[in-house]
C-alpha positions as CSV (number, residue, x, y, z in Angstrom):
1,M,16.0,2.9,-39.8
2,K,14.2,1.8,-42.9
3,S,15.0,-1.8,-42.3
4,E,12.3,-1.7,-39.5
5,S,9.5,-2.5,-41.9
6,M,11.3,-5.4,-43.6
7,N,9.3,-8.6,-43.7
8,I,11.4,-11.3,-42.1
9,H,10.7,-15.1,-42.1
10,I,12.6,-17.0,-39.4
11,K,12.3,-20.7,-40.2
12,N,13.1,-24.1,-38.7
13,G,13.9,-22.7,-35.2
14,R,12.8,-24.1,-31.9
15,V,10.4,-21.3,-30.8
16,V,10.4,-21.0,-27.0
17,D,7.9,-18.4,-25.8
18,P,7.1,-18.9,-22.1
19,A,4.5,-16.1,-22.1
20,N,2.3,-18.1,-24.5
21,G,3.3,-21.7,-23.5
22,I,5.0,-22.3,-26.9
23,D,8.0,-24.7,-27.2
24,A,8.1,-26.3,-30.6
25,V,9.9,-26.1,-33.9
26,Q,7.9,-23.5,-35.8
27,D,8.3,-20.6,-38.2
28,L,8.1,-16.9,-37.1
29,F,6.9,-14.2,-39.4
30,I,7.7,-10.5,-38.8
31,A,6.2,-7.5,-40.6
32,D,6.2,-3.8,-39.8
33,G,8.5,-4.4,-36.8
34,K,6.0,-6.6,-35.1
35,V,5.3,-10.4,-34.8
36,A,2.9,-11.1,-37.7
37,A,2.4,-14.8,-37.1
38,V,3.8,-18.0,-35.4
39,G,3.5,-21.2,-37.3
40,S,2.1,-20.5,-40.8
41,A,2.5,-17.4,-42.8
42,P,-0.2,-14.7,-42.7
43,A,-2.1,-14.1,-45.9
44,G,-0.2,-12.3,-48.6
45,F,3.1,-12.4,-46.6
46,A,6.2,-12.0,-48.8
47,A,9.6,-12.3,-47.0
48,A,12.2,-9.7,-47.9
49,R,14.7,-11.8,-45.8
50,T,14.7,-15.4,-44.7
51,I,16.7,-16.5,-41.7
52,D,17.3,-20.3,-41.3
53,A,17.3,-21.0,-37.6
54,S,17.9,-24.7,-37.8
55,G,19.4,-25.9,-34.5
56,L,18.8,-22.6,-32.9
57,V,16.3,-21.5,-30.2
58,V,14.1,-18.5,-31.2
59,A,13.0,-16.7,-28.1
60,P,11.7,-13.3,-27.1
61,G,14.5,-10.8,-26.5
62,L,15.7,-10.7,-22.9
63,V,14.3,-8.1,-20.4
64,D,17.0,-7.0,-17.9
65,L,15.8,-5.2,-14.8
66,S,19.1,-3.8,-13.8
67,A,21.7,-2.6,-16.3
68,R,23.8,0.5,-15.6
69,L,24.6,2.3,-18.8
70,R,26.9,4.8,-17.0
71,E,25.5,7.8,-18.9
72,P,25.3,10.6,-18.0
73,G,28.4,11.3,-15.9
74,Y,30.4,8.1,-15.9
75,E,31.4,7.9,-19.6
76,Y,35.0,6.9,-18.6
77,K,33.5,3.7,-17.3
78,A,31.2,3.0,-20.2
79,T,29.2,4.7,-22.9
80,L,25.7,4.2,-24.2
81,E,27.1,3.0,-27.5
82,S,29.3,0.3,-25.9
83,E,26.6,-0.9,-23.4
84,M,23.8,-1.0,-26.0
85,Q,26.1,-3.1,-28.2
86,A,26.8,-5.4,-25.3
87,A,23.0,-5.7,-24.7
88,V,22.2,-6.8,-28.3
89,Q,25.2,-9.2,-28.3
90,G,23.8,-10.7,-25.2
91,G,20.3,-11.0,-26.7
92,V,18.9,-8.3,-24.3
93,T,16.4,-6.1,-26.1
94,T,14.8,-4.3,-23.2
95,L,16.6,-3.0,-20.2
96,V,15.8,-1.0,-17.1
97,C,18.5,1.4,-15.9
98,P,18.9,2.6,-12.3
99,P,19.0,6.3,-11.5
100,D,22.5,6.5,-10.0
101,T,24.0,8.4,-12.8
102,D,25.8,11.8,-12.4
103,P,23.7,13.8,-12.1
104,A,21.1,11.4,-10.8
105,L,18.0,10.9,-12.9
106,D,15.9,13.3,-10.8
107,E,15.0,15.8,-13.6
108,P,12.6,15.2,-16.6
109,G,15.2,16.7,-18.9
110,L,17.9,14.2,-18.0
111,V,15.5,11.3,-18.5
112,E,14.3,12.7,-21.9
113,M,17.9,13.1,-23.0
114,L,18.8,9.6,-22.1
115,K,15.7,8.1,-23.8
116,H,16.5,10.3,-26.9
117,R,20.1,9.1,-27.1
118,A,19.1,5.5,-26.7
119,R,16.4,5.9,-29.5
120,L,19.0,7.3,-31.9
121,L,21.2,4.2,-31.4
122,N,18.2,2.1,-32.4
123,Q,19.4,-1.0,-30.5
124,A,17.6,-1.9,-27.3
125,H,14.6,-0.4,-25.6
126,V,15.8,1.6,-22.6
127,H,13.5,2.3,-19.6
128,P,14.9,4.5,-16.9
129,L,14.0,4.4,-13.2
130,G,13.7,7.9,-11.7
131,A,15.3,8.9,-8.5
132,L,13.0,8.6,-5.5
133,T,14.6,11.6,-3.8
134,V,16.4,14.6,-5.2
135,G,20.0,13.7,-5.9
136,L,19.4,10.3,-4.2
137,K,20.1,12.2,-1.0
138,G,17.1,10.8,0.9
139,K,15.7,14.2,1.9
140,A,13.3,15.8,-0.6
141,L,11.0,13.7,-2.9
142,T,11.3,14.2,-6.6
143,E,8.5,15.3,-8.9
144,M,7.4,11.7,-9.7
145,A,4.6,12.7,-12.0
146,E,6.8,14.8,-14.2
147,L,9.5,12.0,-14.3
148,T,6.8,9.5,-15.2
149,E,5.7,11.7,-18.1
150,A,9.4,11.9,-19.2
151,G,9.5,8.1,-19.4
152,C,10.4,6.7,-16.0
153,I,8.7,3.3,-15.2
154,G,9.3,3.4,-11.4
155,F,11.4,5.1,-8.7
156,A,14.5,3.9,-6.9
157,Q,17.3,4.9,-4.7
158,A,19.9,2.6,-6.3
159,E,22.5,1.9,-3.7
160,E,21.7,5.0,-1.5
161,P,19.5,3.9,1.5
162,I,17.1,6.5,2.9
163,E,18.1,7.1,6.5
164,D,14.9,9.0,7.4
165,T,12.1,6.5,7.5
166,T,9.5,9.3,7.4
167,V,10.8,10.3,4.0
168,L,10.5,6.7,2.7
169,L,6.9,6.5,4.1
170,R,6.0,9.8,2.3
171,A,7.5,8.5,-0.9
172,M,5.5,5.3,-0.7
173,Q,2.3,7.2,0.1
174,Y,2.9,9.4,-2.9
175,A,3.7,6.5,-5.1
176,K,0.5,4.6,-4.0
177,T,-1.6,7.7,-4.8
178,F,-0.5,7.7,-8.4
179,G,0.0,3.9,-8.9
180,Y,3.8,4.0,-9.2
181,T,6.1,1.2,-8.2
182,V,8.9,1.9,-5.7
183,W,12.1,-0.2,-6.4
184,L,14.2,-0.7,-3.3
185,R,17.3,-2.7,-2.6
186,P,16.9,-3.6,1.1
187,Q,19.9,-2.5,3.1
188,D,20.0,-1.0,6.5
189,P,21.6,2.5,6.4
190,H,24.0,1.7,9.2
191,I,24.6,-2.0,9.7
192,G,27.1,-3.3,7.3
193,R,27.7,0.1,5.7
194,G,31.2,0.1,4.3
195,G,31.4,-3.7,4.5
196,V,32.9,-5.4,1.5
197,A,32.1,-9.2,1.9
198,H,29.5,-11.4,3.5
199,S,29.8,-11.5,7.2
200,G,31.0,-15.0,8.0
201,P,34.0,-17.2,8.6
202,L,35.5,-16.5,5.2
203,A,35.5,-12.7,5.7
204,S,36.9,-13.1,9.2
205,R,39.7,-15.3,7.9
206,L,40.5,-12.8,5.1
207,G,40.3,-9.8,7.4
208,L,37.5,-8.2,5.3
209,S,34.8,-6.0,6.8
210,G,31.5,-7.7,6.7
211,V,27.9,-7.1,5.5
212,P,25.7,-9.2,7.7
213,V,22.5,-10.8,6.3
214,M,20.5,-8.8,8.9
215,S,21.4,-5.6,7.0
216,E,19.0,-6.9,4.4
217,T,16.4,-8.4,6.7
218,I,16.1,-5.4,9.1
219,A,15.5,-3.2,6.0
220,L,12.9,-5.7,4.7
221,H,11.0,-5.5,8.0
222,T,10.9,-1.7,7.7
223,I,9.8,-1.8,4.1
224,F,7.0,-4.3,4.8
225,E,5.7,-2.2,7.7
226,L,5.7,0.9,5.5
227,M,3.9,-1.1,2.8
228,R,1.2,-2.0,5.3
229,A,0.8,1.6,6.2
230,S,0.9,3.0,2.7
231,G,-0.4,0.3,0.5
232,A,2.4,1.0,-2.0
233,R,3.6,-1.5,-4.5
234,V,7.3,-2.4,-4.0
235,H,9.8,-4.3,-6.1
236,L,12.8,-5.6,-4.1
237,C,16.0,-5.5,-6.1
238,R,18.8,-8.1,-5.9
239,L,18.0,-10.0,-2.8
240,S,21.0,-12.1,-1.6
241,S,20.0,-14.2,1.3
242,A,17.8,-17.2,2.4
243,A,16.4,-15.2,5.2
244,A,15.3,-12.4,2.9
245,L,13.5,-14.8,0.6
246,E,11.6,-16.3,3.6
247,L,10.4,-12.8,4.6
248,V,9.2,-12.2,1.0
249,R,7.2,-15.5,1.1
250,A,5.6,-14.5,4.3
251,A,4.8,-11.0,2.9
252,R,3.2,-12.5,-0.2
253,K,1.1,-14.9,1.9
254,E,-0.2,-11.8,3.8
255,G,-1.2,-10.3,0.5
256,L,1.4,-7.4,0.3
257,P,2.0,-6.3,-3.3
258,V,5.7,-7.2,-3.5
259,T,7.9,-8.6,-6.2
260,C,11.6,-9.3,-6.2
261,D,14.6,-10.1,-8.3
262,V,18.1,-11.5,-7.8
263,G,21.4,-10.8,-9.6
264,V,22.5,-13.7,-11.9
265,H,25.9,-13.8,-10.1
266,H,24.2,-14.8,-6.9
267,L,22.5,-17.7,-8.6
268,H,25.9,-19.4,-9.1
269,M,28.6,-18.0,-6.8
270,T,29.3,-17.8,-3.1
271,D,31.7,-15.9,-0.9
272,A,34.2,-18.7,-1.4
273,D,34.5,-17.4,-5.0
274,I,36.4,-14.4,-3.7
275,G,39.3,-16.9,-3.6
276,F,42.5,-15.1,-3.1
277,F,41.0,-11.6,-2.8
278,D,39.7,-11.5,-6.5
279,P,38.4,-7.9,-6.9
280,N,36.2,-9.2,-9.8
281,A,34.1,-11.0,-7.1
282,R,33.6,-7.7,-5.2
283,L,29.9,-7.2,-5.7
284,T,27.0,-5.3,-4.1
285,P,25.2,-7.0,-2.4
286,P,28.2,-9.3,-1.6
287,L,28.3,-13.0,-2.6
288,R,26.9,-14.9,0.3
289,S,27.1,-18.4,1.8
290,Q,26.4,-21.6,0.0
291,R,23.2,-22.0,1.9
292,D,22.0,-18.6,0.7
293,R,23.0,-19.4,-2.9
294,D,21.1,-22.7,-2.8
295,A,18.1,-20.9,-1.3
296,I,18.2,-18.4,-4.2
297,R,18.3,-21.2,-6.8
298,A,15.3,-22.9,-5.1
299,A,13.4,-19.6,-5.0
300,V,13.9,-19.0,-8.7
301,L,12.5,-22.5,-9.3
302,D,9.5,-22.2,-7.0
303,G,8.5,-18.7,-8.3
304,T,9.4,-16.7,-5.1
305,V,11.9,-14.8,-7.3
306,D,10.1,-13.0,-10.1
307,A,13.1,-12.2,-12.2
308,V,16.8,-12.6,-12.6
309,C,18.8,-9.6,-13.8
310,S,22.3,-9.1,-15.0
311,D,23.0,-6.4,-12.4
312,H,25.3,-5.0,-15.2
313,T,27.7,-2.6,-13.6
314,P,30.7,-1.7,-15.8
315,V,33.8,-0.7,-13.8
316,D,37.0,0.6,-15.3
317,D,40.4,-0.9,-14.6
318,D,41.6,2.0,-12.4
319,E,38.8,1.2,-9.9
320,K,38.8,-2.6,-10.2
321,L,42.5,-3.5,-10.2
322,L,43.0,-2.6,-6.6
323,P,43.1,-4.5,-3.3
324,F,39.7,-6.2,-2.8
325,A,38.5,-3.9,-0.1
326,E,39.4,-0.8,-2.2
327,A,38.1,-2.0,-5.5
328,S,34.8,-0.6,-6.8
329,P,32.0,-3.2,-6.6
330,G,30.3,-4.4,-9.7
331,A,30.6,-6.7,-12.7
332,T,29.7,-6.7,-16.3
333,G,26.7,-8.9,-17.0
334,L,24.7,-8.1,-20.1
335,E,26.5,-10.6,-22.3
336,L,26.5,-13.3,-19.6
337,L,22.9,-13.3,-18.6
338,L,21.6,-15.7,-21.2
339,S,24.4,-18.2,-20.8
340,L,24.2,-18.1,-17.0
341,M,20.5,-18.8,-17.1
342,L,21.1,-21.7,-19.4
343,R,23.7,-23.0,-17.0
344,W,21.1,-22.8,-14.2
345,A,18.5,-24.6,-16.4
346,G,21.0,-27.4,-17.2
347,E,21.4,-28.1,-13.5
348,Q,17.6,-28.5,-12.9
349,E,15.5,-31.7,-13.4
350,G,14.0,-32.2,-16.8
351,D,13.9,-29.5,-19.5
352,A,14.0,-26.2,-17.6
353,L,14.8,-24.0,-20.6
354,A,11.4,-22.4,-20.8
355,R,11.4,-21.7,-17.0
356,A,14.9,-20.2,-17.2
357,L,13.8,-18.0,-20.2
358,A,10.6,-16.9,-18.4
359,K,12.7,-15.3,-15.6
360,V,14.5,-13.1,-18.1
361,T,11.7,-12.4,-20.6
362,C,8.0,-12.4,-19.7
363,D,8.2,-12.4,-15.9
364,P,10.4,-9.3,-15.6
365,A,8.3,-7.6,-18.3
366,R,5.1,-8.2,-16.4
367,M,6.6,-7.1,-13.2
368,A,7.8,-3.8,-14.7
369,G,4.7,-3.3,-16.7
370,L,6.5,-3.3,-20.0
371,P,5.1,-4.6,-23.3
372,A,8.0,-7.0,-23.9
373,G,9.2,-10.5,-23.4
374,T,6.6,-12.2,-25.7
375,L,6.3,-13.4,-29.2
376,A,2.5,-12.8,-29.3
377,V,1.1,-11.7,-32.6
378,G,1.2,-7.9,-32.6
379,A,4.0,-7.6,-30.1
380,S,7.2,-5.7,-30.9
381,A,9.4,-8.1,-32.8
382,D,12.2,-8.3,-30.2
383,V,13.7,-11.7,-30.8
384,V,16.9,-13.5,-29.9
385,L,18.3,-16.5,-31.9
386,F,20.8,-18.5,-30.0
387,D,22.6,-21.8,-30.2
388,P,22.0,-23.5,-26.8
389,D,24.9,-25.9,-27.3
390,A,27.6,-23.6,-28.6
391,R,30.4,-23.3,-26.1
392,W,32.3,-20.1,-25.5
393,T,34.9,-18.9,-22.9
394,V,34.4,-15.7,-21.1
395,Q,37.3,-13.4,-22.0
396,A,37.7,-9.7,-21.5
397,S,38.7,-9.2,-25.1
398,S,35.5,-10.7,-26.5
399,L,33.1,-8.6,-24.4
400,A,31.5,-5.6,-26.1
401,S,30.9,-3.8,-22.8
402,Q,33.5,-1.3,-21.8
403,G,33.4,-3.0,-18.4
404,K,35.7,-6.1,-18.8
405,H,35.4,-7.3,-15.2
406,T,33.4,-10.3,-14.2
407,P,34.0,-13.1,-11.7
408,F,33.3,-15.5,-14.6
409,L,36.4,-14.6,-16.6
410,G,37.9,-17.9,-17.9
411,Y,34.7,-19.9,-17.4
412,E,33.4,-22.0,-20.3
413,L,29.7,-21.4,-20.8
414,T,27.1,-22.6,-23.3
415,G,24.7,-20.6,-25.3
416,Q,25.8,-18.2,-28.0
417,V,23.7,-15.5,-29.5
418,R,23.6,-15.7,-33.3
419,A,21.2,-12.8,-34.0
420,T,19.2,-10.2,-32.1
421,L,16.2,-8.4,-33.6
422,V,14.8,-5.2,-32.1
423,A,11.5,-4.0,-33.3
424,G,12.0,-6.2,-36.4
425,H,15.4,-4.9,-37.5
426,V,18.5,-7.0,-37.1
427,A,20.5,-5.2,-34.4
428,Y,23.2,-7.9,-34.1
429,A,24.2,-10.9,-36.1
430,R,27.4,-13.0,-35.8
């Protein structure tokens, strides 16, 4: 832990800090675990360590709004150690974890234990979401004030929809009273429940049960009505369809306090990537049509989508190596988030690097109310150094995450993390 106060000089790197509009070859100076200066050294600065970042991009550490760490309860799928290692190898220094652990994060003690375990590992900053209802059962509200004191930054149901709309309304009224944000993945409790693929010609041809887009849009209409009634602030998690994004645009025009994110897989893939029943492409929400995928890409570009997350969901072999419809949904994503954002940036007009990084640094941090995603002087020195041109092939053996399943296995991507600093200490270097 002592290395935290080490003075570090990162020189000759291309500093890209979207929060402060910086994109230039500059030096970065770190002292006492914080950013001391960008450009020229502060008075009396003596570096204990100098890192030459020639040819590398120096950016704020990534902020990931959905990373399941699988503790407590699912240690056979992944452990805090393995997933925190995966985070820093992927340049992710701040992550938000959903409450669908076992038991669910509905008690302050569970949240405190998770935060304590994460702090001991001294790798990435972990910010849990508390369960909106006890046991995520959709019946009784949790003690949101106590959970907030324990360290929760918002409240969610993860993948468990609330069937009783009155309960959701009460939850939103309570959240509004105390200024909490409710994080919801819009899905109708009944339509598409048990579906495994996007409802469309492909699912019909493959004989897979479908999840129609209206499962998402019907839920959004309900959420927006409840927002109008309660005034609550809502963050929509992992939207997957063109129709949903249109509804968000309309809600914003109306002035509703709504933000949204998408999973990085949905930025690139469509239901056609299921191919010959590839269980690695079994995701929640499902991969949708090309039209939906193109709409998501456009919405990231025009700012409708506030953030892109890894939707990191490690799944063990026993639950993944099954017929498509029986396989557990989810894919590992922490180590792919940066490269997949660079891939998106490379497919845009002009130099979209800063825009791509904004969606995984300052934008999600602002949305979640976290002091992260910036290289401003005085900010925590959470920094990633990466080679934007280095090519690597996604292989199960090279992933630090215990979850080895991703639809991108075998893909060649660019962007390799060379070092990750968390609060001024080098948490990872290759």
